[in-house]
C-alpha positions as protocol buffer text, in pm:
chain_id: "A"
residue {
  index: 1
  type: MET
  ca { x: 9639 y: 8439 z: 9454 }
}
residue {
  index: 2
  type: VAL
  ca { x: 9861 y: 8520 z: 9736 }
}
residue {
  index: 3
  type: CYS
  ca { x: 10177 y: 8730 z: 9737 }
}
residue {
  index: 4
  type: LEU
  ca { x: 10423 y: 8646 z: 9981 }
}
residue {
  index: 5
  type: ASP
  ca { x: 10606 y: 8921 z: 10170 }
}
residue {
  index: 6
  type: THR
  ca { x: 10961 y: 8907 z: 10304 }
}
residue {
  index: 7
  type: SER
  ca { x: 10860 y: 8865 z: 10635 }
}
residue {
  index: 8
  type: PHE
  ca { x: 10673 y: 8514 z: 10551 }
}
residue {
  index: 9
  type: LEU
  ca { x: 10940 y: 8403 z: 10330 }
}
residue {
  index: 10
  type: VAL
  ca { x: 11201 y: 8445 z: 10611 }
}
residue {
  index: 11
  type: ASP
  ca { x: 10983 y: 8257 z: 10845 }
}
residue {
  index: 12
  type: LEU
  ca { x: 10932 y: 7984 z: 10614 }
}
residue {
  index: 13
  type: ILE
  ca { x: 11306 y: 7948 z: 10558 }
}
residue {
  index: 14
  type: ARG
  ca { x: 11365 y: 7937 z: 10898 }
}
residue {
  index: 15
  type: GLU
  ca { x: 11111 y: 7670 z: 10933 }
}
residue {
  index: 16
  type: ASN
  ca { x: 10873 y: 7849 z: 11144 }
}
residue {
  index: 17
  type: PRO
  ca { x: 10584 y: 7607 z: 11217 }
}
residue {
  index: 18
  type: ALA
  ca { x: 10303 y: 7859 z: 11197 }
}
residue {
  index: 19
  type: ALA
  ca { x: 10431 y: 7985 z: 10840 }
}
residue {
  index: 20
  type: GLU
  ca { x: 10482 y: 7625 z: 10728 }
}
residue {
  index: 21
  type: LYS
  ca { x: 10132 y: 7551 z: 10832 }
}
residue {
  index: 22
  type: LYS
  ca { x: 9975 y: 7890 z: 10666 }
}
residue {
  index: 23
  type: LEU
  ca { x: 10191 y: 7754 z: 10332 }
}
residue {
  index: 24
  type: GLN
  ca { x: 10025 y: 7422 z: 10356 }
}
residue {
  index: 25
  type: TYR
  ca { x: 9696 y: 7584 z: 10380 }
}
residue {
  index: 26
  type: TYR
  ca { x: 9737 y: 7761 z: 10040 }
}
residue {
  index: 27
  type: ARG
  ca { x: 9883 y: 7448 z: 9898 }
}
residue {
  index: 28
  type: ASN
  ca { x: 9584 y: 7229 z: 9996 }
}
residue {
  index: 29
  type: ARG
  ca { x: 9360 y: 7509 z: 9806 }
}
residue {
  index: 30
  type: ASN
  ca { x: 9591 y: 7494 z: 9497 }
}
residue {
  index: 31
  type: GLU
  ca { x: 9636 y: 7873 z: 9553 }
}
residue {
  index: 32
  type: PRO
  ca { x: 9899 y: 8022 z: 9327 }
}
residue {
  index: 33
  type: LEU
  ca { x: 10195 y: 8170 z: 9505 }
}
residue {
  index: 34
  type: THR
  ca { x: 10385 y: 8474 z: 9409 }
}
residue {
  index: 35
  type: THR
  ca { x: 10612 y: 8728 z: 9548 }
}
residue {
  index: 36
  type: THR
  ca { x: 10791 y: 9046 z: 9433 }
}
residue {
  index: 37
  type: ALA
  ca { x: 11141 y: 9136 z: 9297 }
}
residue {
  index: 38
  type: ILE
  ca { x: 11167 y: 9356 z: 9631 }
}
residue {
  index: 39
  type: SER
  ca { x: 11107 y: 9046 z: 9860 }
}
residue {
  index: 40
  type: ALA
  ca { x: 11348 y: 8834 z: 9641 }
}
residue {
  index: 41
  type: ALA
  ca { x: 11625 y: 9104 z: 9646 }
}
residue {
  index: 42
  type: GLU
  ca { x: 11582 y: 9154 z: 10045 }
}
residue {
  index: 43
  type: LEU
  ca { x: 11615 y: 8752 z: 10072 }
}
residue {
  index: 44
  type: PHE
  ca { x: 11942 y: 8777 z: 9866 }
}
residue {
  index: 45
  type: GLU
  ca { x: 12077 y: 9061 z: 10074 }
}
residue {
  index: 46
  type: GLY
  ca { x: 12015 y: 8839 z: 10391 }
}
residue {
  index: 47
  type: ALA
  ca { x: 12170 y: 8534 z: 10232 }
}
residue {
  index: 48
  type: TYR
  ca { x: 12484 y: 8751 z: 10120 }
}
residue {
  index: 49
  type: SER
  ca { x: 12511 y: 8903 z: 10438 }
}
residue {
  index: 50
  type: THR
  ca { x: 12847 y: 8846 z: 10627 }
}
residue {
  index: 51
  type: ARG
  ca { x: 12719 y: 8595 z: 10890 }
}
residue {
  index: 52
  type: ALA
  ca { x: 12532 y: 8403 z: 10615 }
}
residue {
  index: 53
  type: ARG
  ca { x: 12644 y: 8056 z: 10502 }
}
residue {
  index: 54
  type: LYS
  ca { x: 12617 y: 7912 z: 10153 }
}
residue {
  index: 55
  type: SER
  ca { x: 12327 y: 7693 z: 10260 }
}
residue {
  index: 56
  type: ASP
  ca { x: 12128 y: 8031 z: 10312 }
}
residue {
  index: 57
  type: LEU
  ca { x: 12197 y: 8120 z: 9957 }
}
residue {
  index: 58
  type: ASP
  ca { x: 12086 y: 7781 z: 9853 }
}
residue {
  index: 59
  type: GLN
  ca { x: 11769 y: 7800 z: 10076 }
}
residue {
  index: 60
  type: VAL
  ca { x: 11674 y: 8142 z: 9925 }
}
residue {
  index: 61
  type: ARG
  ca { x: 11716 y: 8005 z: 9559 }
}
residue {
  index: 62
  type: SER
  ca { x: 11516 y: 7698 z: 9628 }
}
residue {
  index: 63
  type: THR
  ca { x: 11243 y: 7893 z: 9790 }
}
residue {
  index: 64
  type: LEU
  ca { x: 11223 y: 8162 z: 9498 }
}
residue {
  index: 65
  type: GLU
  ca { x: 11273 y: 7924 z: 9189 }
}
residue {
  index: 66
  type: HIS
  ca { x: 10914 y: 7770 z: 9230 }
}
residue {
  index: 67
  type: MET
  ca { x: 10740 y: 8103 z: 9249 }
}
residue {
  index: 68
  type: GLU
  ca { x: 10637 y: 8375 z: 9012 }
}
residue {
  index: 69
  type: LEU
  ca { x: 10770 y: 8709 z: 9058 }
}
residue {
  index: 70
  type: LEU
  ca { x: 10516 y: 8971 z: 9000 }
}
residue {
  index: 71
  type: GLU
  ca { x: 10613 y: 9232 z: 8734 }
}
residue {
  index: 72
  type: LEU
  ca { x: 10725 y: 9572 z: 8833 }
}
residue {
  index: 73
  type: SER
  ca { x: 10530 y: 9721 z: 8551 }
}
residue {
  index: 74
  type: LEU
  ca { x: 10418 y: 10052 z: 8468 }
}
residue {
  index: 75
  type: PRO
  ca { x: 10084 y: 10029 z: 8655 }
}
residue {
  index: 76
  type: VAL
  ca { x: 10266 y: 9922 z: 8961 }
}
residue {
  index: 77
  type: CYS
  ca { x: 10491 y: 10205 z: 8939 }
}
residue {
  index: 78
  type: GLU
  ca { x: 10209 y: 10465 z: 8896 }
}
residue {
  index: 79
  type: ARG
  ca { x: 10030 y: 10300 z: 9207 }
}
residue {
  index: 80
  type: TYR
  ca { x: 10336 y: 10324 z: 9400 }
}
residue {
  index: 81
  type: GLY
  ca { x: 10342 y: 10709 z: 9339 }
}
residue {
  index: 82
  type: LYS
  ca { x: 9993 y: 10755 z: 9430 }
}
residue {
  index: 83
  type: LEU
  ca { x: 10034 y: 10541 z: 9754 }
}
residue {
  index: 84
  type: ALA
  ca { x: 10358 y: 10709 z: 9852 }
}
residue {
  index: 85
  type: ASN
  ca { x: 10185 y: 11063 z: 9838 }
}
residue {
  index: 86
  type: GLU
  ca { x: 9854 y: 10953 z: 9996 }
}
residue {
  index: 87
  type: LEU
  ca { x: 10049 y: 10803 z: 10290 }
}
residue {
  index: 88
  type: SER
  ca { x: 10278 y: 11074 z: 10323 }
}
residue {
  index: 89
  type: SER
  ca { x: 10005 y: 11326 z: 10335 }
}
residue {
  index: 90
  type: ARG
  ca { x: 9826 y: 11135 z: 10591 }
}
residue {
  index: 91
  type: GLY
  ca { x: 10145 y: 11113 z: 10810 }
}
residue {
  index: 92
  type: LEU
  ca { x: 10166 y: 10723 z: 10769 }
}
residue {
  index: 93
  type: PRO
  ca { x: 10474 y: 10641 z: 10581 }
}
residue {
  index: 94
  type: ILE
  ca { x: 10547 y: 10260 z: 10549 }
}
residue {
  index: 95
  type: GLY
  ca { x: 10896 y: 10287 z: 10354 }
}
residue {
  index: 96
  type: ASP
  ca { x: 10936 y: 10292 z: 9990 }
}
residue {
  index: 97
  type: LEU
  ca { x: 11004 y: 9926 z: 9961 }
}
residue {
  index: 98
  type: ASP
  ca { x: 10692 y: 9830 z: 10127 }
}
residue {
  index: 99
  type: ILE
  ca { x: 10487 y: 10060 z: 9911 }
}
residue {
  index: 100
  type: ILE
  ca { x: 10634 y: 9871 z: 9581 }
}
residue {
  index: 101
  type: ILE
  ca { x: 10544 y: 9559 z: 9771 }
}
residue {
  index: 102
  type: ALA
  ca { x: 10200 y: 9672 z: 9837 }
}
residue {
  index: 103
  type: SER
  ca { x: 10155 y: 9839 z: 9490 }
}
residue {
  index: 104
  type: ALA
  ca { x: 10243 y: 9516 z: 9326 }
}
residue {
  index: 105
  type: ALA
  ca { x: 9998 y: 9318 z: 9517 }
}
residue {
  index: 106
  type: ILE
  ca { x: 9715 y: 9567 z: 9455 }
}
residue {
  index: 107
  type: VAL
  ca { x: 9761 y: 9602 z: 9080 }
}
residue {
  index: 108
  type: HIS
  ca { x: 9791 y: 9224 z: 9044 }
}
residue {
  index: 109
  type: ARG
  ca { x: 9484 y: 9171 z: 9266 }
}
residue {
  index: 110
  type: GLN
  ca { x: 9657 y: 8949 z: 9523 }
}
residue {
  index: 111
  type: ILE
  ca { x: 9635 y: 8898 z: 9915 }
}
residue {
  index: 112
  type: LEU
  ca { x: 9965 y: 9005 z: 10078 }
}
residue {
  index: 113
  type: LEU
  ca { x: 10074 y: 8747 z: 10335 }
}
residue {
  index: 114
  type: THR
  ca { x: 10285 y: 8947 z: 10582 }
}
residue {
  index: 115
  type: LYS
  ca { x: 10396 y: 8922 z: 10940 }
}
residue {
  index: 116
  type: ASN
  ca { x: 10361 y: 9294 z: 10941 }
}
residue {
  index: 117
  type: LYS
  ca { x: 9987 y: 9312 z: 10880 }
}
residue {
  index: 118
  type: LYS
  ca { x: 9918 y: 9623 z: 11086 }
}
residue {
  index: 119
  type: HIS
  ca { x: 10196 y: 9805 z: 10908 }
}
residue {
  index: 120
  type: PHE
  ca { x: 10037 y: 9746 z: 10562 }
}
residue {
  index: 121
  type: ASP
  ca { x: 9704 y: 9804 z: 10695 }
}
residue {
  index: 122
  type: ARG
  ca { x: 9789 y: 10156 z: 10656 }
}
residue {
  index: 123
  type: VAL
  ca { x: 9726 y: 10093 z: 10269 }
}
residue {
  index: 124
  type: SER
  ca { x: 9327 y: 10083 z: 10280 }
}
residue {
  index: 125
  type: GLU
  ca { x: 9299 y: 9911 z: 9933 }
}
residue {
  index: 126
  type: LEU
  ca { x: 9542 y: 9640 z: 10015 }
}
residue {
  index: 127
  type: MET
  ca { x: 9404 y: 9295 z: 10129 }
}
residue {
  index: 128
  type: ALA
  ca { x: 9663 y: 9171 z: 10385 }
}
residue {
  index: 129
  type: GLU
  ca { x: 9677 y: 8852 z: 10595 }
}
residue {
  index: 130
  type: SER
  ca { x: 9906 y: 8720 z: 10858 }
}
residue {
  index: 131
  type: TRP
  ca { x: 9954 y: 8377 z: 11013 }
}
C-alpha cells in the first residue's frame, strides 16, 4: 500500500506529468492508495486560500473522495510522540504535521510517496519514495 503525501497530491492536482506517470504505475499494479487526514486538511487549506477558485476545491474533493484516509489512531499518536522526541534529540526536526504523516505511514505499514524524500529520510523506519 502507498500513502500519498501532500506534495504528491498537489503535483497530481496540478497535472504534473511525472506525478501522473507514478500514479499510473501504482494503478497498473492495483496498489491501494491512501493518504492522511493531515494531507487532506492541507489540500483543503490551499483550496480555500484567497487566490483559489471554486474549481480548486472541486479538484481536491474529487481527488480525495477515491482514497482511504489513514486513521489517526492511538498507535499513530504514540508513534508520533516517540518520533518527535527521537528527531528532536538528534537535532533533525521535520515539523509536527510531517511527523504525524510519517507516523501514520509507519503504523499502517505503507510506503510514503513524497516529493520531500530527503526530508522524510530523517525517519529511519519510514519507507519513502519520490517520483
